[in-house]
Structure formats: C-alpha cells, structure tokens
C-alpha positions, 0 to 999 in steps of 0.5 A: 180300171175303175174310177176310184183307181185313176182318181187314187195317186201311189201315196194315196194307195200306199196310205191306203195299203199301209192304213189297211195292213195297220188293221189287221196286223194291229201294230202300226205299219208305214208304207215301205214296211216289209211286213213279212221279213218284220213278222207282221202276217204270215204267207197264207195272208198273202191271200188276203191281200190279193183277195182285197187288192182284187175285190177294193181296186177292180184288179185282178192278180194271176200270174207272175203277179202272184208272188211274196215280192208283190206284198211285202210292202205298202208301197208296192201293193199300191205300184202293183194295182196301177199298174195292173190296172193301167194294164187293163185301161190299155186292153 
C-alpha cells in the first residue's frame, strides 16, 4: 500500500476520480454518475481507467476485478482502490 493511498479518504478519491473523468470526457462528472450508462465513455475507455488506477494508486486490478461494474462511477472506483490497497497492505 502506498503512503499516498493510505492518506486519502474515500471522499478524496471520489473527488479525484470525478475530476479525472470530467477532464477526459470534457463534461462535468459527479462521484455517483454512471459514465458508461450516460454514454460519456465507451467500454474501450475502461482499459484506460484500469491503467490510470493502477499507475496512480499503485494497485493491481486483475481477474474478477476486471469487470465494467467496477468502473461505472467514481464512487465505485474509489471503493475498489481502497479495497485493493487494504488487501495489498494485508499481504
């Protein structure tokens, strides 16, 4: 687990990720907005999200975690990052 992730709260992560999504889509995105259902991004964008989360928060998203439902909203992505960070810290 990185020092950066341990200092971030779920709310901080949600805000960061919503800002990232807003920047990439050129549209205001809130923490609970489903970017796939709204048509703002395609499933191809999900791979960019995986790379962004892994490189920014030093987590590995593999196997069963690689499903579109884990990337629909900033809230869901923040929860995923925190969970994976906790699991990495426990390992």
